[in-house]
N, C-alpha and C positions, 0 to 999 in steps of 0.2 A: 526481592532482588533476583537477578538472573545473571548467569555467566554469559560471556560473549558467545560461547558455543550454543547455549540455550536460546539466545536472541536470534542467532543466525538460523537455528533449526526452526524457530517460529516463522521467520521470513520465508524460509524454504517451503514450509507447509502452506503459507499463503500464496506463494508463486505457483505451487502445484495446483491449488484451487483455482487460481486465475487462469492457468493454462487449460484446465478442464472446462472452465466456464466460458472463456472467450477464445474461440478457435475457428478454424475454417468451417466446421460443422455447425457452429452456433451463431455466427455473425458474418456479415459481408466483409468486414475488415480483417477477419482472421486474427483479431487481437493486435493488429499492427496499427500504430498511431505515431504521429509526429511528436517531437519533444514538447512542442507547445500544447498539444492535446493532453499529454501526460501531466503537464503542469496544471492545466485546468482541472483535470480529474483530482489531482492531489489537493489542490486548493479547495475544491468543493468538499472533499472529505474532512480537511482540517476545519473548515467552517462548520461542518456538521458536528465535529467533536467539540468545538468551542460552544456551540449552541447547547449541546448536551451537558457539558460540565457547568454551564452557567445556570442550568435549571434543575439539576439533580443533586442530591446529597451524596456524601461519601458513605460507603465505599463504591456504590453503584456508578457514580460519575467517573471515577478513575478506571474502573473495570471496563466501562464502555469506551473511554478515551483510549485505553491501551489496545483494544480491538482495532480501533481506527489507526493508531500509530503503526501497528503491524501492517495494515492494508496500505497505508500511504508509503511506508518504507518499501514494501514489495512492489508498489507501482514505480517507485524510483529505480528499483533493480530491473524491472522489466524495461523501462526506458533505456537504461544503460545497456541491457542486452541487445536492444534493437538499434541503438545509435552510438554505442561506444562507451567505454568506462575509463575516462582519463584519471590517472593517478595524481595525487597531491605531489607537487614538486617541492 
């Protein structure tokens, strides 16, 4: 288990990695994408996680899946940073 603070720290660490990996110096898009593109990236990673957990035993399957959950969550954060972050009403 993790606290919410620990979960957000993990997401922040992934966002830092993403910003270092995908920026104006490393890609022509400078890490900027449409909301649709972010959804495609997120779906691709979710499918990768499902593929992994359907073929590997525990605890390796869950460990790998959680790595991807962190990545997908951070992609969602990046999307909201670029396109807005509407609050639940």
